[in-house]
C-alpha positions, -999 to +999 in steps of 0.1 A: +034-302-488+053-330-505+062-346-472+026-347-462+016-363-495+043-390-490+029-401-456+009-433-458-028-429-454-038-441-419-073-448-407-088-431-376-084-463-356-047-465-366-041-430-354-058-437-321-036-468-315-005-448-324-014-420-300-019-445-271+014-462-279+035-429-278+049-422-244+040-388-229+072-371-218+056-340-205+020-336-193+000-311-214-009-281-192-046-281-186-068-251-184-074-253-147-036-254-141-033-222-161-062-206-142-046-215-109-012-201-120-029-169-132-047-166-099-015-171-079+002-144-099-026-120-092-026-128-055+011-124-051+011-092-071-017-078-049+001-089-017+033-071-028+017-040-042+014-021-008+051-026-002+059-013-036+037+017-029+056+023+004+088+021-016+075+047-041+065+070-012+100+066+003+116+074-030+093+105-035+103+117+000+140+112-006+139+128-040+117+157-027+092+149-055+059+165-047+041+151-077+050+115-070+041+119-034+008+135-041-003+106-063+000+083-033-021+103-009-059+104-006-061+141+004-097+142+016-093+111+039-059+123+052-073+158+059-103+143+078-082+119+098-056+146+108-084+170+118-101+144+140-068+133+156-056+168+162-089+181+176-091+151+199-055+157+211-061+194+218-096+193+232-098+158+245-127+134+239-160+150+227-185+157+255-213+133+262-248+141+250-259+158+282-227+179+286-222+212+269-189+217+251-164+242+265-168+278+253-136+278+231-139+243+217-159+252+186-134+280+179-104+257+184-119+230+162-125+256+134-090+270+137-074+235+135-096+226+106-087+258+087-050+253+094-050+217+081-070+228+050-046+256+041-013+242+053-014+205+044+003+203+009+028+179-007+056+205-003+048+209+035+049+171+039+083+169+020+097+197+042+085+180+074+100+147+062+133+164+054+134+178+089+125+145+106+148+123+085+185+130+092+208+128+062+224+096+076+190+078+073+188+086+036+207+055+025+189+026+043+199-011+040+173-038+036+180-052+070+175-019+088+144-012+067+128-046+076+137-042+112+121-007+114+087-015+099+059-038+108+033-041+081+001-061+075-033-061+058-061-050+081-088-058+055-090-068+018-084-032+007-067-018+038-030-019+048-012-007+079+025+000+084+039+007+119+073+025+118+099+021+146+131+039+154+165+021+156+159+017+193+125+001+188+105+031+198+072+036+178+075+065+154+041+064+137+014+044+120+007+048+083-026+035+069-034+029+033-064+020+012-067+004-022-086+030-043-087+037-080-064+008-087-036+020-064-027+022-028-032+056-012-023+069+022-054+077+042-041+083+077-009+091+095-008+087+132+022+101+151+031+090+187+015+110+214+036+137+231+047+127+266 
């Protein structure tokens, strides 16, 4: 307080002249600069989030953690897509409007639907992944990981990752959707049997 009291009294015009005379070493950040920086942080975070979700799914598979894996799966969408793909693979394309379906197709569709409803669980997916991933693939380097995946956004809230083997052969397609503030797997497409 004493220092402030010792300062000479200056008029408003004197303060304005002094302010103009002082050099500006650093520009003062303006509100629009802060808004642009915040926007860029949000966009970069959103762009990286599906890759982080894929990393979490990979960690859950390697650790055999059903709870962590389950949180990254939209079970209703995954069930519906697997049923549709499996029924199409078994029965072929649906008949046109003027054709009658084959006699056993309704039974086969119901059997496939029931099997997926009762058998598709996080533990079944973990067991399947353990069988499909040899122990040598459990420690993956960044270069081999980046060479075995091709990923991109297919929409503002949709993401697709194509998986390839070391020889470059397609292994599957994993589709994700941004729902409930997280990326969730909605579809897994495996390569067609030859």
